[in-house]
N, C-alpha and C positions, 0 to 999 in steps of 0.2 A: 354677266350680271348674277347669274345662278349660281354660277362658281363660287363667288363673291358670299352669297346667303348660305351656300353649303360648307362653306370654309368656315366663317364665323358665327354658323349657326345661329342666323339673327332671330328664327323664329323664337326662340327659346331662352335667348341670351340675356342674362342681365344687362343692362344698360352701363352698370357701373364696373363692370368686367368687360363689357365688350367694348369700351372708348377707348381704354389704354391699347387694347390689340388692334385695333383699327389705326389709332395714331403712330403704334410702332411700324404696321406695315405700311403707312404711305409715308413716313419719314424714311424708311429705308428704300422705297420706290424713288424718291425725289431725289437722295442720295447718291445711288447707285446707278439708276437709269438716266436720271435727268441731270444727275452731276451739279444739284444743288448742295450750298454749305454754307455754312456761316464763319468761316476760319481764314483768315489772309493766309497762312502757308498752303492751306489745299488751293486757294486760286492760284497763289504762284506757280503751283505744281499744274495747275490749267493750262495758264498760258503757258507755261516752258514746253508742255505737251501741243500747244495751238501756236505756235510762232511762225512767222510768215516766212516762206522762203520760195523763191521766183518759181521751183517746181511742184508748187502746189496747183490742184485741178482748181478751176473755176468754180467750183459750186462747194469746195472744202473751205470751212471756215477757219478763221485767224483770229489772233488778239493782236490790238494797237491801242496805242496813246496811253501807257502806261508809261512810269521811270523806269530806266536800267540804274542798276549799282555799278560800280565801276570795274566789277567783272561780267558786265553783260547780263547778271541777273535780273530777273523782274523784282521790282521793289514796289511793292503798294503800301501806300497809307493806312489808317486805321478807321477813314471812315468820317470824319472831324473836319472841322471849320481849317483848323491848321496842318492836317495830315488826311487831305482827302483821297478817296479810295477811288480811282477813274480808270477803268478798263472798257473797250469798244470790242468787238466782235462781228465781223463782215467775212463776204467772199469777193471774189476780185468782179465777181457780176454786178454784186451790189453796188461796189464801189463805181464800176463803169457806168452804173445808170443813175449815178448824181451827176453827169454830164446834163441831163434833162431835168433837173432838180427844180427849174422853174415851171414845170408841167404836172409836178405831182403834190399833194399834200403830205404834210407832215404829222405822223402820229406819234404822242408823249403818252406813255403809260404807266403809274408809279403802280408798285407791285402792292402785294396786300401787307406786307409788313415793312418793318422799319430798321433799319442798321443797327448796329448798337448805340451809335451816337443820336439816336433818332432820327435821321434823315431817312426821306423815302428813296427806295432804289428805281429809279428811272430808267423807261428803255425806250428810244428815240426808233420810229422805223418810218422808211421812205416806200 
């Protein structure tokens, strides 16, 4: 926290100058550290890097539930009713736990933003 105060000079900063700097820093962190993006082609690249293979470790996340093109590449929709964008990420361990799904609660969580078509991003956890 002190590093952030010093980095952004919060004590003496003008809010009109400070806000864009903080927003840029947060945006860069979300994109490069958390792999957050708003672009279908970047999501397709993320899926390509996280495809399922039998050699994956039990706690390594993989992508599933998406359509593929005739050459086997991820083919995502635009997030609308006509062209939905549906992708799941899980680990082998989390999939195995589904055999006991009757004894777990299901958690749904809408993200703080909507996609470009105005639909919420939904996360489902067990």
